[in-house]
N, C-alpha and C positions, 0 to 999 in steps of 0.2 A: 504493499499499499504506499503510495507516494503522495505526501502532503506538502504543499508549497506555501510559504509566506513571503511577503515583501515588506521592507521597511528600512528606516534609518535608525540612528542611535536613540532618537526620541520615542520610537515605537517598540523598542526592544523589551521593556518590561511587560507590555501587553502580549507580545509574542510568547514570552516566557510562561505567562499564566495560561495562555491558550494551549501550549504544548503540554504543560502539566495536567490540564483538565482532560485532554485527549488521552494521555497515558493512564490516568486514573480510571477511565472508563473502557479502556482497551481490554478485550478478552485475552490478548496475548496469543491468539491462534495464528496470526500471520505477521511477518515482520513489518516494521514501520520505518520508512525512510522520510525524514524531514529535510527539506531544503529551504534555505532563506536567501532570497534575492535581495542584495543589500547595496548600500551606497554609503559607506563611512561608519560601520559598526566597529567599535574598538575591540581589541584583543581581549580585554578584560570582560566585556559583555559576551563575547563569543564563548569564553571559558564558562561563564555562568549558564549559558544555554547548553553547553556540552554536559555539564554537571546533571542537568534535568534529564538528559538523554542517555545517561550512563547506565543503561539497562540491557538485559539480553534481548536480542532481536530488534533493537532500536539504533538507528544511525542518524547522523546529522551532518549536513554539508552546507557550505556557504558559496554563493555565486556572486562575485562582484560584477555589477552591471554598469556599463558606461551610459550615464544618463543623457549624454549628448546625442544619443541615437533618437531622442524625443525632443530635440531642440526645437523651439517654436510651438510646441503643443501647449494648448490652453491650460493654465494652472489656476482655475478659478476658486477651488475649495481648499486644497491642501498646500499650495505654494511649493510643491516639490513634484519630481517626476516619478517617484515610486509607484503611484497607482497605475502607471502604464506598464510597469515591469511584468505584470502577469501576461501581457501579450507575447512575451519572449519565451514563455515556458516550453512550447513545442520545439523551439529552436535550441534551447539550452539543454534540454534533456532528450536527445534523440533516441536514447535507449528505453525511454519510458512509453508504453502504449497509452496510459492514462494517468491523470493527475488530479488531485483535489486541491484547488486553490482556496485558501481562507484568509480573510482579513485578520489582523492581529487582535482587534478589539472584540473578541468573542469569548464566550464560555461554553465549553462542550459538556453536555449533560447526558450523553449516551454514547454507545459504541459507534464510531463513525464508519466502521466496516460495512454496516448496512447501507449507509449513504453512498460509500465508495463503490459498492456493487450494484447500484441502481442502473436499471435499463435506460439507456439514452434514446432507444427507438430509432437508431440510425442517424441521430442528430450530432453536431460537433460539440454541443455543450448542454449541460443540465444546470438549472438555476431556479430560484424561487421568485415569485412576483414581488415587486416592490411595494412598499406601503403607500407610496404615492403614484402608483402605476397609471391611474386614470389621467391625472394631471400631465404626466410625461408623455403618455400616448397622444394626447391632444396636441402637445407642444411639438412633437416630432413626426406626427402623422403616422403612428405605428398602431398595430392591432394587439401588441403585447409589449410589456416593459418589465424587465427583470432587475433584480439587485445584483451587483457584481461582487458582493462580499463573500459569497459562497458559490464557487464554480466547479462543477465536475466536467473535466475536459477530456474529449477523445483526441489525444494528441496525434494519433496516426491519421485521423481524418483532417485535422488542422494542417499537417504537413502535406498531405495529398492534395488538398485544395488550395494550398498556399494562402491560408486565411490571414497570416501575419501581414503579407504584402497588401492584401485587400484592406486590412485595418489601417495601414499606413497611407494608402491612397485615400481612404475615407477621411482619415485625420486631416489631410491636406484640403480635401474638397468640402468637408463639413465643419471646418474650424470654428466658424462663428455660431454654430448650433450647440456646441458642446459645453453646456453649463455644468454637467456632472461628469466631466472628463472621460475617463475610461469606460464608465458605466454607459454614458450616452453613445459613445463610439462603438461599444460591443453590441448595443441594442440596434444601431443602425446597420452595422455589418451583418449581424446574424438575425435580422428581422424574420420572424415566423419560422426560425430553425432552432428553437430552444425547446428542449424537453423540460417540462415543468416539474420541479421537485416538490415534495411535500413541504408545506410552509413550516413544519416543525423543525426543519433543518436550517431555518434562518429567521428565527423569532426575534423581531426587533424589540429592544427594551422598552420602547415607547408603547408597545402593546400592553404592557403591565401598568401603565398609568390610567388612573380612573378618569382622567380628563379626555381620553381618546375614545371615540366611537367610530371605529373603522367601518367602511361600507363596502370596500373592494372585496374582502374575503367573506366567505359564508360564516354565519355565526356558529354553525356546528363545527366546521373545520377549525376555526380560531379557538373555540373553547377547548377542543380536544388538545390542540397543540400547546395552549397555555398551561394545561394541566400536566403535559408530559413533553416538554421541548427537547429537541435534539441538540440544537445550538441556540444560545441567546446571543444576539448581535447588538453591541452597544453603539449603534450607529449615530451619525450626526453629533449633536451637542449632548446626547445622553450617554456620555462615556462612563466607565466603571466608577463607582463611588459618588457620581454626581447626585446632588440632592434632588434633581428632577426625577430620578429613577424611583421606582417602588422600593421600599425597604427590603422586601423579600429577596430581590435579585441582587441588590447591592451587598447584602449579608452573604448570599450564596457566593458571589464573586470573591468576597473577602476570605472565605474559608479556603479557597484555592490559592489566592495571592499570598497569604501569609506563609505558605509552605514553599515559596520560591525565593531565590536570592534577591528578588526585585521588590519585596514588599515595602521596604522603606521608601524607595523611589515612588512607588504607587501611592502610598499614604501622603507623601509630600505633594505630589501632583493633585490629589484630591483635596487637600487642604487649601492650596492655592486657588483651584478652580471654584470650590465652594464658597471661599471668602469673597471672590469676585462676584459670584451670583448674589450672595447676601448683601453685599455693598450695593449692588444695582437695585435690589428689591427695596432696601431701606431708603435709598435716594429717591426711588420712584414714589414710594409711600409718603415720604416727607414732602415731595413736590406736590402731590395730590392733596395732602392735608392743608397746605399753604393756600392752594387755589380755592379750596372749599371755604 
């Protein structure tokens, strides 16, 4: 089973927790290869990740990616080229027939071997519908819109159809349309060629907020996935430990994070993030009270 992450030094602690949660839920029946596509991860952080993977049947490798290959690509959300690195997976791993790409800001709650063996029905990729799919379908003129945080890739089909080059051509032609960088790009290139995965494999943390009333997903499917998620994805501003998240999933994330070498870094990130949120809330409340 080949699982791929991408990130820089700022994202390493999240990748560490993701790897730890995968291993805690692994049945151990098949070997796991982790690969990290990186651009500037220190040797110290590499060693910490190796410590997490120091188990029988588990290996870890790093691939330094030349970010200049995506020079000129829009950087509207993350201000870095790492989100595009996933496009290189078929090229960087010619020996792998299939790979599971995962964003680092996730928590795995079940054995991902079931996800990895999913039937792609002859399509080059499997993914879950995005929480804002309707809005993005209208924006891009698509009949389907998936989230790129969990991608099951048929690498042989990608190589056979040279989908990387198609992606680069689309990157040039659709530059001004790409508000959500690689996600928009993949949706445009693979339109209607996505095998839809069960939503439980990409449960957005926002789903656990009482303020949300999602309409794109059926109530039955969502209820079942909420009760037994396979992967919780802390997408957007709802990062791990963020006060916007439901206490239940923040506590669940904490239980895994504290067992990694990165827990101090994550707590520090959480404190800085939450202090900013509380300052903003207090400022807004004070301004409102003065206007009243």
